[in-house]
C-alpha positions, 0 to 999 in steps of 0.5 A: 500500500503506497500513500503519502508518507515516507518509506526509508527501506522502499518496501512500498516499491520493491519486493523479492516476490510478485506483488500488487501495489495499491496506490493511494497517492492521489487521495489527497483531500484535507478538510479542516473543521476549526469549530470542532478542532478536527480534520479529515485527511485522506491517506495520500496527503503528505504531512506538508499538505496537511499542515498547509491545509490547517494553516490555510484555515487557522493560525491557532491549531496544529497537529503534533503526531501522525499514524499509519494503517500498517498492513491491517488493511486499507485506510482511505482517510483519517479523522485527526484531533487538532491541538491549540498553538499560539499565533506566534512561536519562537525557534532558535539555533545555536551551533557549536563545533568540536572546537567550541565545546560541542561535546561538553554542551551536548553532555549537559543538554542530555541531563536537562532537555527532558525536564525543560518546559512542556512548551519547549521542544529541543533537538540536536543535529550532528553532522560533519562540516568544514572547519575554519582551518582550510582543508580540514573538517570538524563536527557540528552540533546544531542545538535547535528548539521551538517554543510555544511563546515569545522570545522574551519568555524563552530567553530567560527560561533557557538562560536559567536552565541551560546557561551553557548553551549561550542562547542570545536574542540573535539566535531566535526568530518569531514565526507562525507554527506552520512556518516552524514546520518549514524551519525544522525541514531546513526549508525557507519559511516563506512562501508556506506553499512550499509545503505543497511541493512534493519535490522540495527536498532533495531525494538521495538514497539513504539508510536509517537506524534509530535508538532510545537513550535512557541514561546520559552518555559520558563525555568520552562516549559522546566524543567517540560518537562525534568523531565517527562523523569524521570518517569516510562515508559521512559527507551526507550523514546526520544524526537527529537527537530529539528530547523526550519528557513532557507529555511523552512521560504522561502517556502509558506505554500501552495506550497506542502502538508506539510504546517508547515514552516514560523514562526516555531521555531522547531519541536518536535517528541516524541517517546516512545518504549517498549520491552515487551508487558506488558509495552505498557500501561504504555509507551503509557499513559506516552507519552499521558501525555507528549503530554498533558503537551506540549499543553501549548507550541504548536501552539495555533490556530491549534495544528499541527502534522507531517503526517509521524509520524501518530498518531491515537489518533488525530482521524480516519476515520469511520471503516465502511462507509463514513467519512465526510470532517468535521469528517476527518478535526479533524485530517486532518487540524492538518497534512495539515492545509489549504492544507487539503481541496485541498487534499480532492478535489484531492482525489475526482477526482482521487479515488472517490470510496475511494478504497485506504484507511486506518484509516487516509487516505484522504477521498473523498467529496462524499459518494461512 
């Protein structure tokens, strides 16, 4: 089933066995009901089209989270609940490289980011950049945030809780909530019609992996992590590290399929891209080594992963024939933890013949 979302492993486009694609890409209508604070969104709409549809009707409602039909059946449209946002939000970026104490600043960030105001979202993007020394490279930690309020409220909040960041007014910009979506997409914030452009971002081949971190990393561990970005194969590599806490701590693990909530400091999304196919092996080997390096710092009892960044390295269903619950648990528990068993039961009720399937689809309990 192919719709308006992304699939980093391409399972909506290719398969090792004969298959049928049900293409919903043209089901793109977005209807917003501001009075009842809900919207109907067809499955083929991109998040950009959704955000634009909301912003064209109101500046005080937003949509913070998404969902998917997985492989239980065909979802033609979703009814989603919108949430209040202020007419003006504040975004900021503070860049620090290795020579500017990026390691120490990140070390401090991981202790306080999840405890900051519920109105403040923070993230750190790590990547290789040119150094001020000609012909050399360094690693940049780009500290970013979005605050549901004005600059004059944000700055004293950060200066009190996180003075090491050195946030100043010139690092901050006030804008609408929908413009902040473009800001975090590394796109120009005007015109907002960019959200309707399905080709606004460059399309490169990529490989992604994810982790959930529950314990702060040591400075030595952070230094080793950042130094890996100076290796070959990292010209288009980035790690996006997003703080948890706040509302995430208040939602029970079993409330929806996504289980990674209370007690998590941050989520790490490792991504490597390449322009030329001959670089694929180098880049994929690098991200696998990075993932292996981070095993010492990821969730200990069961290393978690984010299903929206599928990683077939974690395991796959059998190409032909039945996949048992035990086999699928190798990857399923990483994505869904204890919710995986419930999802398998639902799949068994709705699609017992496993008609809707791919390499990491939820399997039914019984063989067709």
